[in-house]
C-alpha positions in Angstrom: -0.4 -23.8 11.0 -2.1 -22.4 7.9 -1.2 -19.1 6.2 -4.3 -17.5 7.5 -3.6 -18.5 11.0 -0.2 -16.8 10.6 -1.7 -13.4 10.0 -1.5 -11.5 13.2 -4.6 -9.7 14.3 -3.9 -5.9 14.3 -3.3 -4.7 17.8 -5.1 -1.7 19.1 -3.5 1.1 21.0 -4.5 4.6 22.1 -2.6 7.7 21.2 -1.3 9.7 24.2 0.6 12.5 22.4 0.8 13.9 18.9 4.6 14.3 18.5 5.1 15.8 15.1 3.6 16.0 11.6 5.4 14.1 8.8 5.0 16.6 6.0 6.6 14.3 3.4 3.4 12.5 3.0 0.5 14.0 1.1 -2.0 12.9 3.7 0.0 14.7 6.5 0.5 11.6 8.7 1.8 12.2 12.2 4.2 10.6 14.6 2.3 9.7 17.8 3.2 8.2 21.1 0.8 5.5 22.3 -0.2 3.9 25.6 2.0 0.9 24.9 5.1 3.3 24.9 5.5 2.7 21.2 5.9 5.3 18.4 3.7 5.1 15.3 3.4 6.9 12.1 -0.3 7.4 12.0 -2.5 7.8 8.9 -5.5 9.9 9.8 -9.0 9.2 8.5 -9.8 12.9 8.4 -7.1 13.6 5.9 -7.8 14.7 2.3 -7.7 11.2 0.9 -10.3 10.0 3.6 -10.6 6.6 5.0 -9.9 4.8 1.6 -6.3 5.5 2.0 -6.3 3.7 5.3 -8.2 0.8 3.7 -5.6 0.5 0.9 -2.7 0.8 3.5 -4.1 -2.0 5.6 -5.1 -4.4 2.7 -1.9 -3.9 0.7 0.4 -3.8 3.7 -1.0 -7.1 5.0 -0.8 -8.7 1.5 2.8 -7.6 1.4 3.6 -9.3 4.7 1.8 -12.4 3.6 4.1 -12.5 0.6 7.1 -12.5 2.9 8.0 -8.8 2.2 9.2 -6.5 5.0 6.3 -4.2 6.0 6.3 -2.5 9.4 3.6 -3.7 11.7 0.3 -2.1 11.3 -1.8 -1.2 14.3 -5.3 0.3 15.0 -4.7 3.7 16.8 -7.5 5.4 18.6 -7.0 9.2 18.6 -8.9 10.9 21.5 -10.6 14.1 20.6 -8.9 16.0 23.4 -5.5 15.4 21.7 -6.2 18.2 19.3 -6.6 20.8 22.1 -2.9 21.1 22.7 -1.9 21.6 19.1 -1.2 25.2 18.2 -1.0 24.8 14.4 -4.5 25.4 13.1 -4.1 23.1 10.2 -3.0 20.2 12.3 -5.5 21.0 15.0 -8.4 20.8 12.5 -6.9 17.5 11.0 -6.7 15.9 14.5 -10.1 17.0 15.4 -11.5 15.6 12.2 -9.6 12.3 12.8 -10.9 11.6 16.3 -11.5 7.8 16.6 -10.0 4.9 14.8 -6.9 5.5 12.6 -4.1 3.3 11.3 -0.6 3.3 12.7 2.6 1.9 11.3 5.4 1.0 13.5 8.1 3.8 13.5 11.5 2.7 12.4 14.0 5.0 14.2 17.0 6.0 12.2 15.7 4.4 9.0 17.3 5.8 5.7 15.4 6.2 2.5 16.2 3.9 -0.4 17.9 6.0 -3.1 18.9 4.4 -6.4 20.6 7.7 -7.4 23.0 7.1 -4.6 23.8 3.7 -5.9 21.4 1.7 -3.6 21.0 -1.8 -5.0 19.2 -5.0 -3.9 19.0 -8.6 -5.0 17.2 -8.9 -8.4 14.8 -11.6 -7.0 13.7 -9.3 -4.2 13.3 -6.4 -6.6 11.2 -8.6 -8.8 9.0 -9.7 -5.9 8.4 -6.1 -4.9 7.5 -5.1 -8.4 5.1 -8.1 -8.6 3.6 -7.1 -5.3 3.0 -3.5 -6.4 1.6 -4.5 -9.8 -0.9 -7.0 -8.1 -1.9 -4.3 -5.5 -2.1 -1.6 -8.2 0.3 0.6 -6.2 1.1 3.8 -8.3 3.4 5.2 -5.7 6.8 3.4 -5.8 8.7 5.6 -8.4 12.0 7.3 -8.5 10.3 10.4 -7.2 8.9 8.7 -4.1 10.4 5.3 -3.4 8.4 4.6 -0.2 11.2 2.2 0.9 13.5 2.4 3.9 16.7 0.8 5.0 16.5 -0.3 8.6 18.0 -3.1 10.5 19.8 -4.4 7.4 16.6 -4.9 5.6 14.6 -3.0 3.0 11.1 -2.1 4.4 8.1 -1.1 2.3 5.9 1.8 3.5 3.0 4.0 2.5 0.5 1.9 0.4 -2.3 4.4 0.7 -2.3 4.9 -3.1 -2.7 1.2 -3.8 -6.0 -0.4 -5.0 -6.8 2.9 -6.8 -9.9 1.4 -8.5 -11.7 1.6 -5.2 -12.0 5.4 -5.6 -14.7 4.6 -8.2 -16.0 1.0 -8.3 -17.8 0.1 -11.5 -17.4 -3.8 -11.9 -14.7 -4.9 -9.4 -14.1 -8.2 -11.0 -13.7 -6.5 -14.5 -11.5 -3.8 -13.0 -9.3 -6.5 -11.4 -8.6 -8.0 -14.8 -7.1 -4.8 -16.2 -3.3 -4.5 -16.8 -1.2 -2.1 -14.8 0.9 0.0 -17.3 2.1 2.3 -14.5 4.4 -0.5 -13.5 6.8 0.9 -16.2 7.6 3.7 -13.8 8.5 1.4 -10.9 11.8 2.4 -9.3 13.0 -1.1 -8.9 12.1 -2.3 -12.5 15.7 -1.6 -13.7 17.0 -3.9 -10.9 14.3 -6.6 -11.1 14.9 -10.1 -12.2 12.3 -12.1 -14.1 8.7 -11.2 -13.1 7.6 -14.5 -14.6 9.8 -16.3 -12.0 8.5 -13.9 -9.3 5.0 -14.8 -10.4 5.8 -18.5 -9.8 7.2 -17.7 -6.4 4.5 -15.5 -5.0 1.0 -16.2 -6.7 0.5 -19.4 -4.7 1.0 -17.7 -1.4 -2.3 -15.9 -1.9 -5.7 -17.4 -1.9 -9.4 -16.9 -1.2 -9.2 -17.5 2.6 -6.1 -15.4 3.1 -7.6 -12.4 1.2 -10.8 -12.7 3.1 -8.9 -12.8 6.4 -7.1 -9.6 5.4 -10.2 -7.8 4.0 -12.2 -8.8 7.1 -9.9 -6.8 9.3 -11.1 -3.5 7.7 -13.4 -1.8 10.3 -16.9 -0.7 9.3 -16.2 2.9 10.2 -13.6 3.1 7.2 -16.4 1.8 4.9 -19.1 4.4 4.9 -21.8 3.7 2.3 -20.6 3.7 -1.3 -23.0 4.9 -3.9 -21.5 2.6 -6.5 -21.4 -0.5 -4.2 -23.3 -0.3 -1.0 -22.7 -0.9 2.7 -19.5 -2.1 4.4 -20.0 -5.8 3.6 -20.7 -5.0 -0.1 -17.5 -3.1 -0.2 -15.6 -6.0 1.4 -17.0 -8.3 -1.4 -15.8 -5.7 -4.0 -12.3 -5.8 -2.6 -12.4 -9.6 -2.6 -13.7 -9.8 -6.1 -11.1 -7.3 -7.3 -8.2 -9.1 -5.7 -9.3 -12.6 -6.7 -9.7 -11.4 -10.3 -6.2 -10.0 -10.3 -5.0 -13.4 -8.9 -6.6 -15.5 -11.6 -4.3 -16.9 -14.2 -3.2 -15.6 -16.5 -2.6 -12.6 -14.3 -3.4 -9.4 -16.2 -0.4 -7.4 -15.0 2.4 -10.0 -15.7 2.9 -9.6 -19.5 3.0 -5.8 -19.5 5.3 -5.7 -16.5 7.8 -8.2 -17.9 7.7 -6.4 -21.3 8.5 -3.1 -19.5 11.3 -4.8 -17.6 12.9 -6.3 -20.7 12.5 -3.0 -22.6 14.3 -1.3 -19.7 17.1 -3.9 -19.9 17.7 -3.4 -23.6 17.0 0.3 -23.6 13.9 0.1 -25.7 10.7 2.1 -25.3 7.7 0.0 -24.8 5.8 0.2 -28.1 2.5 0.7 -26.2 3.9 3.7 -24.4 5.3 5.1 -27.6 1.9 4.9 -29.2 0.2 6.6 -26.2 2.8 9.3 -26.3 1.9 10.0 -29.9 -1.8 10.3 -29.1 -1.1 12.9 -26.5 0.9 15.1 -28.9 
């Protein structure tokens, strides 16, 4: 079976009850019960970040799964308009009403505990390097000590909340060119101090992604989450932009590896990256 054939098609469920808001997230996701008796953390397309956060969540999450990382199952969740009627909180009521239709759910992990390096949480250096590589490839700016977006559950470390990934899609200019840009934000990654060699991680992971796999993932993004973009065009044009961006990042030499490995080594020896020091002086 090919890698593409191993990618599960996202299941579709219908929300039957909005259980509670999860106010830790900036987009105010909610915990919903669905008609399959499951519980899902649902990202809403009517939230402030709009549907692009759902697109990033889907694409990055499925890439993470293809790389062999633990990402909770993603599911399409249809939110009926009448669900908002029973919600007394006006802010949430308005959000639910604006999000009627297709949203993205993540399998709820009951009893999961947040990853906390300050409490001494440690993981295998190879796994840490793989996660850093994944976040650098996906341009995920939101896995820092302030917000680790990782959970312990069932003896494994699970990666959640990738809505801030692929941040260039908020303003496409030239997707292929944007894909070749480095990712200096990786220096703030929470796992960088624990990570092994990112060069070795690159050898392990880069060959697991290819054109067919990326098209299979991008092709799962619904048209309704891709309204016309003034810089790019219609839904199909936007899918091509994501494809061009991700393929450009995958082309060797990968633009994020040198800076990420330099930042990792600098952390190991307690040296500030010279480029970061220079940028700091410019701000002063």
